[in-house]
VONUDO-224847 format. One record per residue: residue number from 0; chain; x negated, y negated, z negated of N, C-alpha, C in turn. Coordinates in steps of 0.2 Angstrom, whole numbers. Layout:
<nodes>
@num:NUM chaine:A n_x:X n_y:Y n_z:Z ca_x:X ca_y:Y ca_z:Z c_x:X c_y:Y c_z:Z .
...
</nodes>
This chain:
<nodes>
@num:0 chaine:A n_x:86 n_y:-252 n_z:171 ca_x:84 ca_y:-247 ca_z:173 c_x:85 c_y:-242 c_z:169 .
@num:1 chaine:A n_x:84 n_y:-241 n_z:163 ca_x:86 ca_y:-236 ca_z:158 c_x:92 c_y:-235 c_z:154 .
@num:2 chaine:A n_x:95 n_y:-242 n_z:155 ca_x:103 ca_y:-243 ca_z:151 c_x:109 c_y:-238 c_z:159 .
@num:3 chaine:A n_x:105 n_y:-240 n_z:167 ca_x:109 ca_y:-234 ca_z:172 c_x:109 c_y:-229 c_z:169 .
@num:4 chaine:A n_x:104 n_y:-225 n_z:168 ca_x:104 ca_y:-219 ca_z:168 c_x:105 c_y:-220 c_z:163 .
@num:5 chaine:A n_x:107 n_y:-219 n_z:159 ca_x:108 ca_y:-218 ca_z:154 c_x:116 c_y:-219 c_z:152 .
@num:6 chaine:A n_x:121 n_y:-223 n_z:156 ca_x:127 ca_y:-225 ca_z:160 c_x:129 c_y:-214 c_z:166 .
@num:7 chaine:A n_x:123 n_y:-216 n_z:167 ca_x:124 ca_y:-210 ca_z:172 c_x:127 c_y:-204 c_z:168 .
@num:8 chaine:A n_x:123 n_y:-203 n_z:163 ca_x:123 ca_y:-196 ca_z:159 c_x:128 c_y:-197 c_z:157 .
@num:9 chaine:A n_x:131 n_y:-200 n_z:153 ca_x:137 ca_y:-200 ca_z:148 c_x:144 c_y:-201 c_z:153 .
@num:10 chaine:A n_x:142 n_y:-202 n_z:161 ca_x:152 ca_y:-203 ca_z:164 c_x:153 c_y:-196 c_z:165 .
@num:11 chaine:A n_x:144 n_y:-189 n_z:166 ca_x:149 ca_y:-181 ca_z:165 c_x:151 c_y:-181 c_z:161 .
@num:12 chaine:A n_x:148 n_y:-179 n_z:153 ca_x:146 ca_y:-177 ca_z:148 c_x:156 c_y:-179 c_z:145 .
@num:13 chaine:A n_x:159 n_y:-185 n_z:146 ca_x:166 ca_y:-191 ca_z:144 c_x:168 c_y:-181 c_z:149 .
@num:14 chaine:A n_x:167 n_y:-183 n_z:156 ca_x:173 ca_y:-180 ca_z:159 c_x:172 c_y:-173 c_z:160 .
@num:15 chaine:A n_x:166 n_y:-168 n_z:154 ca_x:166 ca_y:-160 ca_z:154 c_x:169 c_y:-160 c_z:145 .
@num:16 chaine:A n_x:169 n_y:-165 n_z:142 ca_x:172 ca_y:-165 ca_z:138 c_x:180 c_y:-166 c_z:142 .
@num:17 chaine:A n_x:183 n_y:-169 n_z:143 ca_x:189 ca_y:-171 ca_z:145 c_x:193 c_y:-164 c_z:146 .
@num:18 chaine:A n_x:188 n_y:-159 n_z:155 ca_x:190 ca_y:-153 ca_z:154 c_x:190 c_y:-150 c_z:151 .
@num:19 chaine:A n_x:188 n_y:-148 n_z:147 ca_x:182 ca_y:-142 ca_z:137 c_x:190 c_y:-146 c_z:135 .
@num:20 chaine:A n_x:193 n_y:-152 n_z:134 ca_x:200 ca_y:-151 ca_z:128 c_x:205 c_y:-148 c_z:134 .
@num:21 chaine:A n_x:204 n_y:-151 n_z:141 ca_x:210 ca_y:-149 ca_z:144 c_x:212 c_y:-143 c_z:145 .
@num:22 chaine:A n_x:204 n_y:-136 n_z:145 ca_x:205 ca_y:-130 ca_z:144 c_x:209 c_y:-130 c_z:138 .
@num:23 chaine:A n_x:205 n_y:-130 n_z:131 ca_x:208 ca_y:-131 ca_z:125 c_x:213 c_y:-128 c_z:123 .
@num:24 chaine:A n_x:216 n_y:-138 n_z:125 ca_x:226 ca_y:-137 ca_z:124 c_x:231 c_y:-130 c_z:130 .
@num:25 chaine:A n_x:225 n_y:-127 n_z:133 ca_x:229 ca_y:-122 ca_z:137 c_x:226 c_y:-118 c_z:133 .
@num:26 chaine:A n_x:221 n_y:-114 n_z:132 ca_x:224 ca_y:-110 ca_z:128 c_x:226 c_y:-107 c_z:121 .
@num:27 chaine:A n_x:227 n_y:-116 n_z:120 ca_x:229 ca_y:-117 ca_z:113 c_x:236 c_y:-114 c_z:114 .
@num:28 chaine:A n_x:239 n_y:-118 n_z:117 ca_x:247 ca_y:-116 ca_z:122 c_x:248 c_y:-107 c_z:123 .
@num:29 chaine:A n_x:245 n_y:-105 n_z:124 ca_x:244 ca_y:-98 ca_z:124 c_x:245 c_y:-93 c_z:119 .
@num:30 chaine:A n_x:241 n_y:-96 n_z:116 ca_x:239 ca_y:-95 ca_z:110 c_x:246 c_y:-95 c_z:105 .
@num:31 chaine:A n_x:248 n_y:-100 n_z:107 ca_x:254 ca_y:-102 ca_z:103 c_x:263 c_y:-95 c_z:104 .
@num:32 chaine:A n_x:261 n_y:-95 n_z:112 ca_x:266 ca_y:-93 ca_z:114 c_x:264 c_y:-85 c_z:114 .
@num:33 chaine:A n_x:259 n_y:-83 n_z:113 ca_x:255 ca_y:-77 ca_z:111 c_x:261 c_y:-74 c_z:105 .
@num:34 chaine:A n_x:258 n_y:-78 n_z:98 ca_x:261 ca_y:-80 ca_z:94 c_x:269 c_y:-80 c_z:90 .
@num:35 chaine:A n_x:268 n_y:-82 n_z:95 ca_x:279 ca_y:-84 ca_z:95 c_x:281 c_y:-76 c_z:97 .
@num:36 chaine:A n_x:280 n_y:-74 n_z:103 ca_x:281 ca_y:-66 ca_z:102 c_x:282 c_y:-63 c_z:98 .
@num:37 chaine:A n_x:274 n_y:-64 n_z:94 ca_x:274 ca_y:-57 ca_z:92 c_x:276 c_y:-60 c_z:83 .
@num:38 chaine:A n_x:280 n_y:-66 n_z:84 ca_x:284 ca_y:-66 ca_z:76 c_x:292 c_y:-62 c_z:78 .
@num:39 chaine:A n_x:291 n_y:-64 n_z:86 ca_x:300 ca_y:-61 ca_z:86 c_x:301 c_y:-56 c_z:85 .
@num:40 chaine:A n_x:296 n_y:-51 n_z:90 ca_x:297 ca_y:-45 ca_z:86 c_x:297 c_y:-42 c_z:82 .
@num:41 chaine:A n_x:294 n_y:-46 n_z:76 ca_x:290 ca_y:-41 ca_z:71 c_x:299 c_y:-43 c_z:66 .
@num:42 chaine:A n_x:303 n_y:-50 n_z:67 ca_x:307 ca_y:-53 ca_z:66 c_x:313 c_y:-50 c_z:67 .
@num:43 chaine:A n_x:314 n_y:-45 n_z:74 ca_x:316 ca_y:-37 ca_z:75 c_x:317 c_y:-33 c_z:74 .
@num:44 chaine:A n_x:311 n_y:-29 n_z:74 ca_x:309 ca_y:-26 ca_z:72 c_x:311 c_y:-24 c_z:63 .
@num:45 chaine:A n_x:312 n_y:-30 n_z:60 ca_x:315 ca_y:-30 ca_z:54 c_x:320 c_y:-30 c_z:50 .
@num:46 chaine:A n_x:321 n_y:-34 n_z:54 ca_x:332 ca_y:-35 ca_z:54 c_x:333 c_y:-29 c_z:57 .
@num:47 chaine:A n_x:331 n_y:-23 n_z:62 ca_x:331 ca_y:-16 ca_z:63 c_x:332 c_y:-10 c_z:57 .
@num:48 chaine:A n_x:324 n_y:-12 n_z:54 ca_x:326 ca_y:-10 ca_z:51 c_x:329 c_y:-11 c_z:42 .
@num:49 chaine:A n_x:331 n_y:-16 n_z:39 ca_x:336 ca_y:-20 ca_z:37 c_x:343 c_y:-15 c_z:40 .
@num:50 chaine:A n_x:345 n_y:-16 n_z:47 ca_x:349 ca_y:-13 ca_z:48 c_x:353 c_y:-4 c_z:44 .
@num:51 chaine:A n_x:347 n_y:-2 n_z:46 ca_x:347 ca_y:5 ca_z:45 c_x:345 c_y:8 c_z:37 .
@num:52 chaine:A n_x:342 n_y:2 n_z:32 ca_x:342 ca_y:2 ca_z:26 c_x:350 c_y:2 c_z:24 .
@num:53 chaine:A n_x:352 n_y:-3 n_z:27 ca_x:360 ca_y:-5 ca_z:24 c_x:364 c_y:0 c_z:24 .
@num:54 chaine:A n_x:364 n_y:2 n_z:32 ca_x:369 ca_y:11 ca_z:35 c_x:368 c_y:14 c_z:31 .
@num:55 chaine:A n_x:361 n_y:18 n_z:28 ca_x:359 ca_y:22 ca_z:24 c_x:361 c_y:21 c_z:15 .
@num:56 chaine:A n_x:362 n_y:16 n_z:14 ca_x:365 ca_y:14 ca_z:8 c_x:373 c_y:15 c_z:7 .
@num:57 chaine:A n_x:375 n_y:9 n_z:10 ca_x:382 ca_y:13 ca_z:15 c_x:385 c_y:19 c_z:13 .
@num:58 chaine:A n_x:380 n_y:28 n_z:19 ca_x:383 ca_y:30 ca_z:17 c_x:384 c_y:37 c_z:9 .
@num:59 chaine:A n_x:377 n_y:30 n_z:5 ca_x:375 ca_y:37 ca_z:-2 c_x:382 c_y:34 c_z:-5 .
@num:60 chaine:A n_x:385 n_y:28 n_z:-5 ca_x:389 ca_y:26 ca_z:-6 c_x:396 c_y:28 c_z:-8 .
@num:61 chaine:A n_x:396 n_y:30 n_z:-1 ca_x:406 ca_y:32 ca_z:1 c_x:404 c_y:39 c_z:-1 .
@num:62 chaine:A n_x:395 n_y:44 n_z:-1 ca_x:398 ca_y:51 ca_z:-3 c_x:399 c_y:48 c_z:-12 .
@num:63 chaine:A n_x:395 n_y:44 n_z:-16 ca_x:396 ca_y:44 ca_z:-22 c_x:403 c_y:45 c_z:-24 .
@num:64 chaine:A n_x:407 n_y:39 n_z:-19 ca_x:415 ca_y:37 ca_z:-20 c_x:418 c_y:45 c_z:-21 .
@num:65 chaine:A n_x:416 n_y:49 n_z:-16 ca_x:420 ca_y:55 ca_z:-14 c_x:418 c_y:59 c_z:-20 .
@num:66 chaine:A n_x:415 n_y:58 n_z:-25 ca_x:412 ca_y:63 ca_z:-29 c_x:415 c_y:63 c_z:-32 .
@num:67 chaine:A n_x:416 n_y:56 n_z:-37 ca_x:417 ca_y:52 ca_z:-43 c_x:424 c_y:53 c_z:-44 .
@num:68 chaine:A n_x:426 n_y:53 n_z:-35 ca_x:435 ca_y:54 ca_z:-35 c_x:436 c_y:61 c_z:-34 .
@num:69 chaine:A n_x:434 n_y:65 n_z:-32 ca_x:435 ca_y:74 ca_z:-36 c_x:431 c_y:75 c_z:-41 .
@num:70 chaine:A n_x:429 n_y:72 n_z:-45 ca_x:429 ca_y:73 ca_z:-52 c_x:436 c_y:71 c_z:-57 .
@num:71 chaine:A n_x:437 n_y:66 n_z:-56 ca_x:441 ca_y:62 ca_z:-55 c_x:449 c_y:67 c_z:-56 .
@num:72 chaine:A n_x:450 n_y:70 n_z:-48 ca_x:456 ca_y:72 ca_z:-49 c_x:457 c_y:80 c_z:-52 .
@num:73 chaine:A n_x:449 n_y:84 n_z:-54 ca_x:449 ca_y:91 ca_z:-55 c_x:449 c_y:86 c_z:-65 .
@num:74 chaine:A n_x:448 n_y:82 n_z:-66 ca_x:448 ca_y:84 ca_z:-75 c_x:447 c_y:77 c_z:-76 .
@num:75 chaine:A n_x:457 n_y:75 n_z:-76 ca_x:461 ca_y:69 ca_z:-76 c_x:459 c_y:64 c_z:-84 .
@num:76 chaine:A n_x:461 n_y:70 n_z:-88 ca_x:460 ca_y:69 ca_z:-97 c_x:454 c_y:70 c_z:-98 .
@num:77 chaine:A n_x:448 n_y:69 n_z:-96 ca_x:438 ca_y:68 ca_z:-97 c_x:439 c_y:64 c_z:-93 .
@num:78 chaine:A n_x:443 n_y:61 n_z:-87 ca_x:441 ca_y:55 ca_z:-85 c_x:443 c_y:48 c_z:-91 .
@num:79 chaine:A n_x:448 n_y:50 n_z:-91 ca_x:454 ca_y:44 ca_z:-95 c_x:450 c_y:44 c_z:-102 .
@num:80 chaine:A n_x:446 n_y:49 n_z:-106 ca_x:446 ca_y:48 ca_z:-113 c_x:437 c_y:40 c_z:-110 .
@num:81 chaine:A n_x:434 n_y:47 n_z:-105 ca_x:429 ca_y:42 ca_z:-103 c_x:429 c_y:34 c_z:-103 .
@num:82 chaine:A n_x:435 n_y:32 n_z:-99 ca_x:435 ca_y:26 ca_z:-98 c_x:438 c_y:21 c_z:-103 .
@num:83 chaine:A n_x:442 n_y:26 n_z:-110 ca_x:445 ca_y:23 ca_z:-111 c_x:439 c_y:20 c_z:-117 .
@num:84 chaine:A n_x:433 n_y:25 n_z:-118 ca_x:427 ca_y:25 ca_z:-123 c_x:426 c_y:19 c_z:-120 .
@num:85 chaine:A n_x:423 n_y:18 n_z:-111 ca_x:417 ca_y:12 ca_z:-110 c_x:423 c_y:6 c_z:-113 .
@num:86 chaine:A n_x:429 n_y:6 n_z:-111 ca_x:431 ca_y:1 ca_z:-113 c_x:430 c_y:-3 c_z:-120 .
@num:87 chaine:A n_x:429 n_y:3 n_z:-126 ca_x:427 ca_y:1 ca_z:-133 c_x:421 c_y:-3 c_z:-132 .
@num:88 chaine:A n_x:416 n_y:1 n_z:-130 ca_x:410 ca_y:0 ca_z:-128 c_x:411 c_y:-9 c_z:-125 .
@num:89 chaine:A n_x:413 n_y:-10 n_z:-120 ca_x:414 ca_y:-18 ca_z:-117 c_x:418 c_y:-21 c_z:-122 .
@num:90 chaine:A n_x:422 n_y:-18 n_z:-127 ca_x:427 ca_y:-21 ca_z:-130 c_x:422 c_y:-26 c_z:-135 .
@num:91 chaine:A n_x:415 n_y:-20 n_z:-139 ca_x:415 ca_y:-23 ca_z:-145 c_x:406 c_y:-29 c_z:-142 .
@num:92 chaine:A n_x:404 n_y:-24 n_z:-135 ca_x:402 ca_y:-30 ca_z:-133 c_x:406 c_y:-40 c_z:-133 .
@num:93 chaine:A n_x:407 n_y:-39 n_z:-129 ca_x:411 ca_y:-44 ca_z:-127 c_x:411 c_y:-50 c_z:-134 .
@num:94 chaine:A n_x:414 n_y:-46 n_z:-139 ca_x:417 ca_y:-48 ca_z:-146 c_x:412 c_y:-51 c_z:-150 .
@num:95 chaine:A n_x:404 n_y:-52 n_z:-151 ca_x:397 ca_y:-50 ca_z:-152 c_x:398 c_y:-60 c_z:-145 .
</nodes>
């Protein structure tokens, strides 16, 4: 009879463990869903910020190009002399 009472105790315990495992599976699935949504939100935010930074860099580069073009038009001889000097410097580096 002792075995019967032990078996009776084991079955409800196993059933409780099964229920707990099913609940744990559900909790884990909800956690993974939440983490996925959070990661997607973070990626979208990072992509948006990267796009804004790229736009700022592009605007800055355009401004620098316009400034350089205006400087060359204002002083063409000085621009040619600077370009020739830089060409000589690069040629010296390439020779070595």
